[in-house]
C-alpha positions in Angstrom: 78.8 87.1 67.2 78.1 85.2 70.4 81.8 84.8 71.0 82.3 88.6 70.6 79.5 89.3 73.0 81.0 87.0 75.6 84.4 88.7 75.3 82.7 92.1 75.8 80.8 90.9 78.8 83.9 89.4 80.3 85.8 92.6 79.7 83.0 94.7 81.3 83.0 92.2 84.3 86.7 92.5 84.8 86.5 96.3 84.5 83.7 96.4 87.2 85.7 94.1 89.4 88.7 96.4 89.1 86.6 99.5 89.8 85.1 97.8 92.9 88.6 96.8 94.1 89.9 100.3 93.6 86.9 101.8 95.4 87.4 99.3 98.3 91.1 100.1 98.6 90.4 103.9 98.5 87.6 103.6 101.0 89.8 101.6 103.4 92.6 104.1 103.5 90.2 107.1 103.7 88.4 105.4 106.7 91.8 104.7 108.2 93.2 108.2 107.8 90.2 110.6 107.7 87.2 109.2 109.5 87.2 110.4 113.1 88.1 107.9 115.7 85.4 106.2 117.8 85.0 107.6 121.3 87.6 106.2 123.6 89.9 105.1 120.8 92.9 106.7 119.2 94.3 106.6 115.6 97.8 105.3 115.9 99.4 106.6 112.7 102.9 107.7 113.9 105.9 105.5 113.2 108.1 104.5 116.2 110.1 107.6 117.4 113.7 107.8 116.3 114.9 109.8 119.4 117.4 108.6 121.9 116.6 107.3 125.4 118.3 110.3 126.9 116.0 112.6 125.0 112.9 110.7 126.1 114.1 110.9 129.7 114.5 114.7 129.4 111.1 115.0 127.8 109.5 113.0 130.6 111.2 115.1 133.3 110.3 118.3 131.6 106.7 117.2 131.2 106.3 116.9 135.0 107.5 120.5 135.4 105.4 121.8 132.5 102.3 120.1 134.0 102.8 121.9 137.3 103.2 125.2 135.4 100.1 124.5 133.4 98.0 123.7 136.4 99.1 126.9 138.1 98.3 129.3 135.3 95.0 127.6 134.2 93.8 127.8 137.8 94.2 131.6 137.8 92.4 132.2 134.5 88.7 132.6 133.9 87.3 129.9 131.6 84.4 130.0 129.2 83.1 127.7 126.5 82.5 129.1 123.0 81.1 127.6 119.8 80.6 128.5 116.2 78.9 126.9 113.2 81.2 126.0 110.3 80.4 126.9 106.7 79.2 123.4 106.2 77.0 123.4 109.2 79.1 121.7 111.9 79.0 122.8 115.6 82.6 123.5 116.7 83.5 124.0 120.3 86.4 125.8 122.0 87.6 126.9 125.5 88.4 130.5 126.2 90.8 131.4 129.0 91.1 135.0 130.2 94.3 135.8 132.0 93.6 139.5 131.9 90.2 140.9 130.7 91.9 144.2 129.9 94.5 142.6 127.7 94.2 142.8 123.9 96.7 140.0 123.3 95.2 136.7 122.1 96.6 133.3 121.2 94.5 131.0 119.0 96.0 127.6 119.7 95.4 124.7 117.2 96.0 121.1 118.3 97.2 118.2 116.1 95.7 115.1 114.4 93.7 112.9 116.8 94.1 115.3 119.7 91.7 117.9 121.2 91.8 121.3 122.8 93.2 120.1 126.1 96.4 119.1 124.3 97.3 122.8 123.8 96.9 123.7 127.5 100.6 123.3 128.2 101.5 125.8 125.5 98.6 128.0 126.5 99.8 128.3 130.0 103.0 130.0 128.8 100.9 132.5 126.8 98.8 133.2 129.9 102.0 134.0 131.8 102.8 136.5 129.1 99.5 138.3 129.5 97.6 136.7 126.6 94.0 135.5 126.6 93.4 132.1 124.9 91.0 130.5 122.4 91.6 126.7 122.1 89.2 124.9 119.7 88.5 121.3 119.1 89.0 121.0 115.4 86.3 119.4 113.3 86.0 115.6 113.8 87.9 116.0 117.1 86.9 116.3 120.7 83.4 117.8 121.2 83.3 119.4 117.8 81.1 117.8 115.2 82.2 116.2 111.9 82.9 112.9 110.4 86.0 113.7 108.3 89.3 115.1 109.6 90.2 118.2 107.7 94.0 117.8 107.8 94.2 121.6 108.1 92.6 122.3 104.7 89.0 122.3 105.8 90.1 123.6 109.2 91.6 126.8 107.7 88.1 128.0 107.0 87.0 127.2 110.5 90.0 129.1 111.9 88.8 132.2 109.9 85.5 132.0 111.8 87.3 131.6 115.2 89.3 134.7 114.3 86.1 136.5 113.6 84.8 135.5 117.0 87.8 137.0 118.7 87.6 140.2 116.7 83.8 140.5 117.4 84.6 140.6 121.1 87.8 142.7 120.9 88.3 144.9 117.9 91.7 145.9 119.3 92.9 142.3 119.6 96.4 141.4 118.6 96.3 137.8 117.7 98.9 135.1 117.3 98.1 131.7 115.7 100.0 128.8 117.1 99.6 125.3 115.9 101.4 122.0 116.4 101.6 119.1 113.8 98.3 119.1 111.9 97.7 122.4 113.8 100.9 123.7 112.4 99.8 122.8 108.9 96.4 124.4 109.7 97.9 127.8 110.6 100.1 127.7 107.5 97.2 126.8 105.3 95.1 129.7 106.7 98.1 132.1 106.3 97.4 132.2 102.6 93.9 133.4 103.1 92.7 137.0 103.7 93.3 137.3 107.4 91.8 140.0 109.7 94.3 142.8 110.4 94.3 141.8 114.0 96.4 138.7 113.2 99.9 139.8 113.9 102.0 136.7 113.7 101.9 132.9 113.3 103.9 130.1 115.0 103.9 126.8 113.2 105.4 123.8 115.0 106.2 120.6 112.9 103.5 121.1 110.3 103.7 119.3 106.9 104.1 120.6 103.4 100.9 119.1 102.1 98.3 116.4 102.8 99.6 114.5 99.7 103.1 114.6 101.0 102.3 113.4 104.5 100.0 110.7 103.3 102.7 109.5 100.8 105.2 109.3 103.7 102.6 107.4 105.8 101.9 104.9 103.1 105.6 104.1 102.9 106.2 104.1 106.7 103.1 102.2 107.9 102.3 100.0 104.9 105.4 99.9 102.8 103.4 100.9 99.8 104.1 103.3 96.9 102.1 106.5 96.3 101.1 105.4 92.8 98.5 104.3 92.2 97.2 103.9 95.8 97.3 107.5 96.9 95.7 108.6 93.6 92.8 106.2 94.4 92.6 107.5 98.0 92.6 111.0 96.7 89.7 110.3 94.4 87.7 108.8 97.2 88.7 111.6 99.6 87.5 114.2 97.2 84.1 112.5 97.0 83.7 111.7 100.6 85.7 114.3 102.6 85.4 117.1 100.1 89.0 118.1 99.4 91.9 117.2 97.2 95.1 116.1 98.9 97.3 118.0 96.5 95.3 121.2 96.7 95.6 121.0 100.5 99.1 122.5 100.5 100.7 124.5 103.3 103.7 125.0 100.9 101.6 126.9 98.4 99.7 128.9 101.1 102.9 130.2 102.8 104.1 131.6 99.5 101.0 133.9 99.5 101.3 134.9 103.2 102.3 138.3 104.4 102.0 137.5 108.1 105.3 137.1 110.0 105.9 133.4 110.7 108.1 131.4 113.1 108.8 127.9 111.9 109.7 125.2 114.5 110.7 121.6 114.1 112.6 118.8 115.8 115.8 117.6 114.2 114.8 114.0 114.7 111.2 114.1 113.5 110.6 110.9 111.5 106.8 111.5 111.2 106.7 114.9 109.6 110.2 114.7 108.3 112.5 117.6 109.3 113.3 118.3 105.6 109.8 119.6 105.3 110.4 122.6 107.5 113.4 123.8 105.4 111.2 123.6 102.3 108.4 125.5 104.0 110.8 128.1 105.4 112.4 128.7 102.0 109.0 129.0 100.3 107.7 131.6 102.7 107.8 135.2 101.4 106.8 136.8 104.7 109.0 138.0 107.6 110.2 134.7 109.1 112.4 132.9 111.6 113.4 129.2 111.9 114.1 127.1 115.0 115.2 123.5 114.7 115.5 121.9 118.2 118.4 119.5 118.2 117.4 115.9 119.2 113.6 116.5 119.3 111.2 114.2 117.7 107.7 115.0 116.4 105.9 117.6 118.5 108.6 117.3 121.2 110.5 120.6 120.7 108.9 122.4 123.6 109.0 119.3 125.8 112.7 118.8 125.2 113.8 122.4 125.7 111.0 124.6 127.0 113.3 127.5 127.8 114.7 127.7 124.3 111.3 127.1 122.8 109.4 129.8 124.6 112.3 132.3 124.6 112.3 132.0 120.8 108.5 132.2 120.5 108.1 135.3 122.7 111.3 136.9 121.4 109.8 136.6 117.9 106.3 137.8 118.9 107.5 140.9 120.7 108.5 142.3 117.3 104.9 142.3 116.2 102.6 142.3 119.3 
C-alpha cells in the first residue's frame, strides 16, 4: 500500500511539474508576442528582409520624397485629438486631420504591430491630397492608448467599430474607407465581417495575415525554429486566459468570407514576414467586390514605399468606384 501511495504521489508530482513547465512556456511566448512593449523599446519580431539591395535603395529614396509630401499636407490640415472608451474599459486615443471641413470623405487608418498612429501619416497625406479627412488611432496596447495585451486585430475590430461610430456621430453623410497595414490590414479584414455602418464604403488591406494562429505559427518557425504543436496550443490556452481571445478564432480569412464591403488587397511579392501566399488565400476567400495588387519586389509593408505611384493610383482608382 505504501509503495502504491508513493507511485501515485510521484505521478502527481510529475504531472504538476509538466503543468508548471507548460504554463511557463505558454506565458513566455504570450509575454513575448502579446504584452505591450515597455516605453522606449520595440518588439523585434520580423525576420530579416528577403528583398534586394536595389529595392532597399529605391525604398530609401522614395521615403525621402514621401516624407516631404507628408510634411506638406499635414501642415495644411487642422489637427484634433479624439478618444473613446473600449468595451472593456480602455481609453483609446486618435488624431483627426481635417483637410476640408466640408468634405464627407473619411479615411480611418490603422497601423501595424508595435507601431502607433504616426506610422500612418505618410499614407494619410495622400488621402488628404484627395480631399479626405483622417482618423488615425493608436490601437490598444500601442502608443498613447491603454491596454496590456496586443489585440492582433481581433480585439481591435471591436474598437474600430467604435471609431466608426465616432465619425458617423460627427458626420452622418460620411463616406468612409478603412485602410490598414500589416496588423492593421488584418484588423480591417477582421472588422469587415461584422455589421458595419452603411457609411463604410470600401476597405483597403495591405499585407494583413490570414489568422493569428497562422502568423504565430510562422513566427515560431522563423524566429525559434519550433513546431506549432504542441507549443502554439499551449500559448493559445494561456492567451485565451490572459489576453481574452483564441488565436484560431481570430481569423481574417473567415471574416472576409462574410464581408459585403468592397475590398482592395495589397501585398509585396517578397514578403517573408506575412508570406505573400496569404494574400492569394484571402483574395480567393472574399465574397465581396474585390481587387488585388501584388507589388513586385516589395517586402513586408513596403509596397507604397517601393512604388508609391502604382500604389496610390490603384488605391484611389479602386475607391472612386465607391466613394
